[in-house]
FINUVO-199090 format. One record per residue: x, y, z of N, C-alpha, C, CB in turn; residue in one letter. Coordinates in pm, 1 decimal. Glycine has a CB too. Example, Ala and Ser with C-alpha at 12.3 -4.5 7.8 and 13.67 -1.06 7.14 Angstrom:
2
atom n.east->1319.0 n.north->-569.0 n.up->780.0 ca.east->1230.0 ca.north->-450.0 ca.up->780.0 c.east->1320.0 c.north->-330.0 c.up->780.0 cb.east->1130.8 cb.north->-447.3 cb.up->904.6 residu->A
atom n.east->1285.0 n.north->-225.0 n.up->708.0 ca.east->1367.0 ca.north->-106.0 ca.up->714.0 c.east->1290.0 c.north->3.0 c.up->787.0 cb.east->1408.4 cb.north->-59.8 cb.up->572.5 residu->S
REM end
This chain:
78
atom n.east->17426.3 n.north->4978.4 n.up->15770.4 ca.east->17471.9 ca.north->5062.5 ca.up->15875.7 c.east->17591.7 c.north->5046.6 c.up->15953.0 cb.east->17385.3 cb.north->5066.0 cb.up->15956.6 residu->X
atom n.east->17673.7 n.north->5138.4 n.up->15997.1 ca.east->17785.0 ca.north->5163.7 ca.up->16000.5 c.east->17793.8 c.north->5200.4 c.up->16188.2 cb.east->17816.6 cb.north->5279.7 cb.up->15878.4 residu->X
atom n.east->17896.4 n.north->5140.9 n.up->16227.8 ca.east->17894.0 ca.north->5143.6 ca.up->16380.4 c.east->18049.2 c.north->5182.2 c.up->16450.1 cb.east->17842.0 cb.north->4985.4 cb.up->16432.4 residu->X
atom n.east->18073.8 n.north->5179.1 n.up->16530.7 ca.east->18215.9 ca.north->5223.9 ca.up->16589.2 c.east->18213.8 c.north->5101.4 c.up->16721.6 cb.east->18221.4 cb.north->5425.9 cb.up->16651.8 residu->X
atom n.east->18342.2 n.north->5017.0 n.up->16747.8 ca.east->18358.7 ca.north->5004.1 ca.up->16845.4 c.east->18399.2 c.north->5054.4 c.up->16932.6 cb.east->18381.5 cb.north->4954.8 cb.up->16845.9 residu->X
atom n.east->18490.7 n.north->4977.6 n.up->17072.4 ca.east->18552.8 ca.north->5053.4 ca.up->17125.0 c.east->18662.1 c.north->5086.7 c.up->17130.2 cb.east->18536.9 cb.north->5046.8 cb.up->17188.4 residu->X
atom n.east->18716.0 n.north->5038.4 n.up->16992.3 ca.east->18875.7 ca.north->5091.3 ca.up->16961.8 c.east->18865.9 c.north->5209.2 c.up->16861.6 cb.east->18981.6 cb.north->4962.8 cb.up->16886.0 residu->X
atom n.east->18730.5 n.north->5246.2 n.up->16807.3 ca.east->18709.0 ca.north->5338.8 ca.up->16762.1 c.east->18730.1 c.north->5347.0 c.up->16579.5 cb.east->18781.9 cb.north->5415.5 cb.up->16847.6 residu->X
atom n.east->18717.2 n.north->5164.4 n.up->16576.4 ca.east->18717.7 ca.north->5105.3 ca.up->16444.9 c.east->18613.6 c.north->5106.3 c.up->16378.9 cb.east->18750.8 cb.north->4991.3 cb.up->16441.7 residu->X
atom n.east->18556.9 n.north->5203.3 n.up->16262.3 ca.east->18423.9 ca.north->5171.2 ca.up->16148.2 c.east->18425.9 c.north->5062.1 c.up->16105.4 cb.east->18411.9 cb.north->5246.4 cb.up->16021.6 residu->X
atom n.east->18289.2 n.north->4962.0 n.up->16104.4 ca.east->18257.5 ca.north->4877.4 ca.up->16031.4 c.east->18132.3 c.north->4871.0 c.up->15987.1 cb.east->18288.0 cb.north->4787.7 cb.up->16074.5 residu->X
atom n.east->18096.2 n.north->4825.8 n.up->15891.2 ca.east->17914.3 ca.north->4831.3 ca.up->15893.4 c.east->17890.9 c.north->4689.9 c.up->15905.7 cb.east->17821.4 cb.north->4898.0 cb.up->15737.4 residu->X
atom n.east->17742.5 n.north->4606.8 n.up->15934.5 ca.east->17698.4 ca.north->4511.5 ca.up->15954.8 c.east->17771.3 c.north->4395.0 c.up->15899.1 cb.east->17589.4 cb.north->4526.0 cb.up->15925.9 residu->X
atom n.east->17782.2 n.north->4401.4 n.up->15740.3 ca.east->17764.4 ca.north->4325.0 ca.up->15679.6 c.east->17978.2 c.north->4277.4 c.up->15667.2 cb.east->17650.0 cb.north->4384.4 cb.up->15551.8 residu->X
atom n.east->17987.8 n.north->4133.4 n.up->15703.6 ca.east->18099.3 ca.north->4087.5 ca.up->15724.0 c.east->18190.0 c.north->4141.5 c.up->15591.5 cb.east->18084.6 cb.north->3935.5 cb.up->15748.0 residu->X
atom n.east->18113.5 n.north->4072.6 n.up->15449.9 ca.east->18178.9 ca.north->4054.8 ca.up->15311.2 c.east->18210.0 c.north->4199.7 c.up->15287.0 cb.east->18079.8 cb.north->3982.2 cb.up->15187.1 residu->X
atom n.east->18105.4 n.north->4303.7 n.up->15303.0 ca.east->18152.9 ca.north->4438.1 ca.up->15286.1 c.east->18277.7 c.north->4501.0 c.up->15354.7 cb.east->18052.3 cb.north->4511.7 cb.up->15319.7 residu->X
atom n.east->18286.1 n.north->4446.1 n.up->15482.3 ca.east->18396.3 ca.north->4481.3 ca.up->15609.3 c.east->18528.6 c.north->4450.9 c.up->15502.2 cb.east->18386.8 cb.north->4351.0 cb.up->15786.0 residu->X
atom n.east->18531.6 n.north->4318.5 n.up->15468.6 ca.east->18663.9 ca.north->4258.9 ca.up->15419.4 c.east->18692.0 c.north->4291.8 c.up->15254.7 cb.east->18657.1 cb.north->4088.3 cb.up->15445.4 residu->X
atom n.east->18578.1 n.north->4337.1 n.up->15175.8 ca.east->18620.5 ca.north->4409.8 ca.up->15056.4 c.east->18666.2 c.north->4580.8 c.up->15068.4 cb.east->18495.7 cb.north->4393.5 cb.up->14959.1 residu->X
atom n.east->18613.4 n.north->4635.4 n.up->15154.3 ca.east->18663.1 ca.north->4726.7 ca.up->15221.6 c.east->18797.7 c.north->4774.4 c.up->15252.9 cb.east->18620.5 cb.north->4709.0 cb.up->15300.8 residu->X
atom n.east->18876.3 n.north->4658.3 n.up->15370.8 ca.east->18957.3 ca.north->4657.9 ca.up->15416.8 c.east->19075.9 c.north->4621.6 c.up->15265.9 cb.east->18929.1 cb.north->4574.2 cb.up->15541.5 residu->X
atom n.east->19019.2 n.north->4480.4 n.up->15164.7 ca.east->19104.7 ca.north->4468.7 ca.up->15073.3 c.east->19169.6 c.north->4581.7 c.up->14976.4 cb.east->19051.4 cb.north->4387.3 cb.up->15013.1 residu->X
atom n.east->19057.6 n.north->4668.8 n.up->14973.9 ca.east->19074.9 ca.north->4796.4 ca.up->14875.1 c.east->19144.0 c.north->4873.6 c.up->14972.9 cb.east->18930.0 cb.north->4876.7 cb.up->14809.6 residu->X
atom n.east->19158.3 n.north->4874.8 n.up->15086.3 ca.east->19209.3 ca.north->4997.0 ca.up->15158.6 c.east->19373.4 c.north->4979.5 c.up->15146.3 cb.east->19150.9 cb.north->5003.2 cb.up->15328.4 residu->X
atom n.east->19410.3 n.north->4870.5 n.up->15149.9 ca.east->19581.5 ca.north->4818.8 ca.up->15158.3 c.east->19668.9 c.north->4891.3 c.up->15122.4 cb.east->19624.3 cb.north->4710.0 cb.up->15083.8 residu->X
atom n.east->19601.4 n.north->4926.7 n.up->15008.8 ca.east->19728.1 ca.north->5019.3 ca.up->14910.8 c.east->19723.2 c.north->5162.2 c.up->14968.9 cb.east->19689.8 cb.north->5034.6 cb.up->14715.6 residu->X
atom n.east->19633.6 n.north->5202.9 n.up->15056.5 ca.east->19653.6 ca.north->5331.4 ca.up->15140.3 c.east->19759.9 c.north->5332.5 c.up->15220.7 cb.east->19547.8 cb.north->5361.2 cb.up->15224.0 residu->X
atom n.east->19809.2 n.north->5236.9 n.up->15278.6 ca.east->19903.6 ca.north->5183.9 ca.up->15356.5 c.east->20051.0 c.north->5170.6 c.up->15337.2 cb.east->19865.5 cb.north->5083.3 cb.up->15372.9 residu->X
atom n.east->20170.2 n.north->5266.5 n.up->15407.5 ca.east->20298.0 ca.north->5276.8 ca.up->15317.0 c.east->20365.9 c.north->5118.7 c.up->15405.7 cb.east->20412.1 cb.north->5470.1 cb.up->15339.4 residu->X
atom n.east->20409.3 n.north->5026.0 n.up->15334.9 ca.east->20494.8 ca.north->4938.2 ca.up->15368.3 c.east->20620.7 c.north->4974.2 c.up->15444.5 cb.east->20521.3 cb.north->4882.3 cb.up->15263.8 residu->X
atom n.east->20657.1 n.north->5107.2 n.up->15405.6 ca.east->20788.8 ca.north->5133.7 ca.up->15555.2 c.east->20745.9 c.north->5225.6 c.up->15634.6 cb.east->20954.6 cb.north->5197.3 cb.up->15520.1 residu->X
atom n.east->20613.5 n.north->5259.2 n.up->15648.1 ca.east->20591.7 ca.north->5380.1 ca.up->15761.1 c.east->20547.2 c.north->5508.5 c.up->15763.5 cb.east->20686.2 cb.north->5408.4 cb.up->15808.9 residu->X
atom n.east->20657.1 n.north->5540.9 n.up->15623.6 ca.east->20664.3 ca.north->5668.5 ca.up->15616.9 c.east->20557.7 c.north->5719.9 c.up->15517.4 cb.east->20798.0 cb.north->5704.8 cb.up->15585.5 residu->X
atom n.east->20510.0 n.north->5845.5 n.up->15540.4 ca.east->20423.5 ca.north->5911.0 ca.up->15491.5 c.east->20491.0 c.north->6018.2 c.up->15467.7 cb.east->20316.5 cb.north->5921.4 cb.up->15556.4 residu->X
atom n.east->20438.5 n.north->6087.2 n.up->15275.1 ca.east->20528.2 ca.north->6194.2 ca.up->15250.4 c.east->20432.0 c.north->6325.4 c.up->15324.5 cb.east->20566.2 cb.north->6208.9 cb.up->15067.7 residu->X
atom n.east->20465.0 n.north->6448.3 n.up->15272.3 ca.east->20373.2 ca.north->6554.3 ca.up->15359.5 c.east->20268.9 c.north->6568.7 c.up->15272.8 cb.east->20438.2 cb.north->6705.9 cb.up->15399.2 residu->X
atom n.east->20243.3 n.north->6533.1 n.up->15139.6 ca.east->20109.4 ca.north->6555.9 ca.up->15049.1 c.east->20007.4 c.north->6496.3 c.up->15148.2 cb.east->20106.8 cb.north->6470.0 cb.up->14883.9 residu->X
atom n.east->20043.2 n.north->6337.9 n.up->15156.9 ca.east->19968.8 ca.north->6233.9 ca.up->15223.8 c.east->19908.7 c.north->6295.7 c.up->15356.6 cb.east->20063.7 cb.north->6107.4 cb.up->15253.3 residu->X
atom n.east->20020.0 n.north->6381.9 n.up->15402.6 ca.east->19954.2 ca.north->6410.7 ca.up->15572.5 c.east->19811.6 c.north->6543.1 c.up->15537.8 cb.east->20130.8 cb.north->6509.8 cb.up->15714.7 residu->X
atom n.east->19882.8 n.north->6615.5 n.up->15422.3 ca.east->19767.0 ca.north->6693.1 ca.up->15402.4 c.east->19651.5 c.north->6618.6 c.up->15362.6 cb.east->19790.3 cb.north->6790.9 cb.up->15310.1 residu->X
atom n.east->19661.6 n.north->6534.9 n.up->15315.5 ca.east->19514.2 ca.north->6449.1 ca.up->15261.1 c.east->19451.5 c.north->6402.7 c.up->15371.9 cb.east->19534.3 cb.north->6310.4 cb.up->15161.8 residu->X
atom n.east->19542.3 n.north->6329.4 n.up->15466.9 ca.east->19493.8 ca.north->6265.4 ca.up->15571.9 c.east->19396.4 c.north->6325.8 c.up->15653.9 cb.east->19586.5 cb.north->6233.0 cb.up->15640.6 residu->X
atom n.east->19488.7 n.north->6510.2 n.up->15679.2 ca.east->19447.6 ca.north->6589.2 ca.up->15770.7 c.east->19290.8 c.north->6654.5 c.up->15706.2 cb.east->19573.4 cb.north->6697.8 cb.up->15800.9 residu->X
atom n.east->19280.8 n.north->6648.9 n.up->15568.0 ca.east->19163.5 ca.north->6716.5 ca.up->15479.1 c.east->19029.4 c.north->6637.7 c.up->15495.3 cb.east->19203.8 cb.north->6717.1 cb.up->15313.0 residu->X
atom n.east->19063.8 n.north->6474.3 n.up->15490.9 ca.east->18983.0 ca.north->6364.9 ca.up->15522.3 c.east->18897.5 c.north->6392.6 c.up->15693.9 cb.east->19097.8 cb.north->6222.6 cb.up->15514.8 residu->X
atom n.east->18996.5 n.north->6386.3 n.up->15769.4 ca.east->18975.4 ca.north->6399.1 ca.up->15888.7 c.east->18870.4 c.north->6495.1 c.up->15968.2 cb.east->19081.0 cb.north->6417.7 cb.up->15917.6 residu->X
atom n.east->18958.6 n.north->6592.7 n.up->15880.3 ca.east->18842.9 ca.north->6752.8 ca.up->15910.5 c.east->18738.5 c.north->6756.6 c.up->15823.8 cb.east->18915.2 cb.north->6918.5 cb.up->15879.5 residu->X
atom n.east->18661.9 n.north->6662.3 n.up->15734.8 ca.east->18586.4 ca.north->6651.3 ca.up->15701.6 c.east->18500.6 c.north->6585.5 c.up->15772.1 cb.east->18607.1 cb.north->6633.1 cb.up->15621.2 residu->X
atom n.east->18559.1 n.north->6478.7 n.up->15824.5 ca.east->18512.9 ca.north->6402.2 ca.up->15911.2 c.east->18452.8 c.north->6437.5 c.up->16055.2 cb.east->18601.1 cb.north->6331.2 cb.up->15918.8 residu->X
atom n.east->18525.5 n.north->6530.3 n.up->16082.9 ca.east->18510.7 ca.north->6581.0 ca.up->16261.3 c.east->18539.4 c.north->6727.9 c.up->16279.2 cb.east->18634.1 cb.north->6499.1 cb.up->16374.0 residu->X
atom n.east->18417.3 n.north->6770.3 n.up->16267.4 ca.east->18440.6 ca.north->6954.2 ca.up->16320.2 c.east->18507.2 c.north->6986.4 c.up->16422.0 cb.east->18318.5 cb.north->7034.6 cb.up->16362.2 residu->X
atom n.east->18587.4 n.north->6912.3 n.up->16499.0 ca.east->18686.9 ca.north->6941.2 ca.up->16611.1 c.east->18783.0 c.north->6934.3 c.up->16558.1 cb.east->18695.8 cb.north->6867.8 cb.up->16723.6 residu->X
atom n.east->18833.3 n.north->6876.4 n.up->16473.4 ca.east->18954.3 ca.north->6903.4 ca.up->16351.8 c.east->18980.7 c.north->6980.8 c.up->16305.3 cb.east->18961.1 cb.north->6862.9 cb.up->16257.4 residu->X
atom n.east->18854.2 n.north->7021.1 n.up->16213.2 ca.east->18864.4 ca.north->7103.6 ca.up->16147.8 c.east->18864.6 c.north->7248.3 c.up->16197.6 cb.east->18790.9 cb.north->7075.3 cb.up->16075.3 residu->X
atom n.east->18789.2 n.north->7249.0 n.up->16314.5 ca.east->18804.9 ca.north->7379.1 ca.up->16380.2 c.east->18975.8 c.north->7422.4 c.up->16434.5 cb.east->18696.9 cb.north->7369.2 cb.up->16513.8 residu->X
atom n.east->19054.6 n.north->7321.2 n.up->16455.3 ca.east->19154.2 ca.north->7296.1 ca.up->16525.4 c.east->19303.0 c.north->7374.5 c.up->16481.8 cb.east->19156.0 cb.north->7153.3 cb.up->16521.6 residu->X
atom n.east->19255.0 n.north->7395.1 n.up->16373.1 ca.east->19417.8 ca.north->7514.1 ca.up->16320.0 c.east->19539.5 c.north->7420.7 c.up->16291.5 cb.east->19493.2 cb.north->7642.8 cb.up->16478.0 residu->X
atom n.east->19503.0 n.north->7285.6 n.up->16255.4 ca.east->19639.7 ca.north->7197.7 ca.up->16282.7 c.east->19742.1 c.north->7249.1 c.up->16190.7 cb.east->19623.1 cb.north->7030.3 cb.up->16254.6 residu->X
atom n.east->19863.8 n.north->7261.2 n.up->16250.7 ca.east->19961.8 ca.north->7311.1 ca.up->16153.1 c.east->20054.9 c.north->7204.9 c.up->16138.6 cb.east->20031.7 cb.north->7441.5 cb.up->16193.1 residu->X
atom n.east->20036.8 n.north->7120.9 n.up->16039.8 ca.east->20119.9 ca.north->6969.5 ca.up->16003.1 c.east->20270.4 c.north->7059.1 c.up->16002.1 cb.east->20065.7 cb.north->6866.8 cb.up->15806.8 residu->X
atom n.east->20330.4 n.north->7146.4 n.up->15942.9 ca.east->20481.7 ca.north->7144.0 ca.up->15980.4 c.east->20545.5 c.north->7150.2 c.up->16108.8 cb.east->20536.2 cb.north->7238.6 cb.up->15925.9 residu->X
atom n.east->20444.6 n.north->7160.5 n.up->16220.0 ca.east->20468.4 ca.north->7163.3 ca.up->16345.6 c.east->20410.0 c.north->7033.4 c.up->16458.9 cb.east->20416.5 cb.north->7293.6 cb.up->16372.8 residu->X
atom n.east->20359.3 n.north->6939.2 n.up->16380.1 ca.east->20279.0 ca.north->6815.4 ca.up->16413.0 c.east->20317.7 c.north->6696.8 c.up->16348.7 cb.east->20143.3 cb.north->6831.7 cb.up->16383.1 residu->X
atom n.east->20350.9 n.north->6707.6 n.up->16188.0 ca.east->20377.0 ca.north->6595.1 ca.up->16117.7 c.east->20548.8 c.north->6578.0 c.up->16135.8 cb.east->20317.7 cb.north->6613.5 cb.up->15957.9 residu->X
atom n.east->20551.3 n.north->6444.4 n.up->16163.9 ca.east->20687.1 ca.north->6387.6 ca.up->16118.3 c.east->20682.0 c.north->6231.2 c.up->16089.4 cb.east->20798.8 cb.north->6415.6 cb.up->16233.5 residu->X
atom n.east->20790.9 n.north->6180.6 n.up->16042.4 ca.east->20794.3 ca.north->6067.8 ca.up->16004.9 c.east->20936.6 c.north->5974.4 c.up->16091.6 cb.east->20796.8 cb.north->6087.1 cb.up->15845.0 residu->X
atom n.east->20979.6 n.north->6068.1 n.up->16231.7 ca.east->21057.9 ca.north->6043.2 ca.up->16322.6 c.east->21040.9 c.north->5889.2 c.up->16369.4 cb.east->21036.8 cb.north->6142.8 cb.up->16421.7 residu->X
atom n.east->20944.8 n.north->5892.1 n.up->16426.8 ca.east->20925.1 ca.north->5735.2 ca.up->16485.1 c.east->20961.8 c.north->5612.5 c.up->16377.4 cb.east->20754.0 cb.north->5712.3 cb.up->16528.8 residu->X
atom n.east->20901.3 n.north->5611.8 n.up->16252.3 ca.east->20905.2 ca.north->5552.6 ca.up->16147.2 c.east->21040.9 c.north->5486.0 c.up->16090.3 cb.east->20855.2 cb.north->5636.7 cb.up->16073.2 residu->X
atom n.east->21112.4 n.north->5645.2 n.up->16116.5 ca.east->21270.1 ca.north->5615.6 ca.up->16059.1 c.east->21355.3 c.north->5553.5 c.up->16158.7 cb.east->21351.5 cb.north->5752.4 cb.up->16015.0 residu->X
atom n.east->21305.3 n.north->5598.9 n.up->16271.0 ca.east->21397.1 ca.north->5497.8 ca.up->16397.0 c.east->21367.9 c.north->5383.8 c.up->16401.5 cb.east->21383.9 cb.north->5525.9 cb.up->16544.2 residu->X
atom n.east->21213.1 n.north->5331.9 n.up->16394.5 ca.east->21196.7 ca.north->5192.9 ca.up->16403.3 c.east->21253.2 c.north->5150.7 c.up->16275.8 cb.east->21051.5 cb.north->5146.0 cb.up->16427.4 residu->X
atom n.east->21290.9 n.north->5195.2 n.up->16177.7 ca.east->21357.6 ca.north->5149.0 ca.up->16055.2 c.east->21501.1 c.north->5107.4 c.up->16090.8 cb.east->21357.1 cb.north->5261.6 cb.up->15943.9 residu->X
atom n.east->21582.2 n.north->5165.3 n.up->16169.7 ca.east->21689.5 ca.north->5202.5 ca.up->16175.3 c.east->21698.8 c.north->5060.7 c.up->16270.6 cb.east->21720.0 cb.north->5359.5 cb.up->16217.7 residu->X
atom n.east->21591.4 n.north->5063.9 n.up->16366.4 ca.east->21635.1 ca.north->4932.5 ca.up->16477.4 c.east->21623.1 c.north->4811.4 c.up->16437.3 cb.east->21557.3 cb.north->4920.9 cb.up->16602.2 residu->X
atom n.east->21539.4 n.north->4798.4 n.up->16312.3 ca.east->21512.3 ca.north->4677.5 ca.up->16236.9 c.east->21648.4 c.north->4624.8 c.up->16115.3 cb.east->21360.8 cb.north->4716.4 cb.up->16155.6 residu->X
atom n.east->21727.5 n.north->4754.4 n.up->16147.7 ca.east->21812.1 ca.north->4680.6 ca.up->16022.0 c.east->21952.9 c.north->4584.8 c.up->16070.1 cb.east->21874.9 cb.north->4817.2 cb.up->15911.4 residu->X
REM end
């Protein structure tokens, strides 16, 4: 069974499964924090399949997607 805690994070009731899922998912995260435009499209598609409100929102990634925050953070760490 899956559940959501107060932070909106989904997990199973099986600790070992949760650990395995997390380990398998680490490759999905960018080490730089940057996301290319195609990855943003995939993320939106997955979220749209999961949440009908997102699917109905007609989100225009060209108006909402940016790497500005990650790029700024990277500059501050230099």
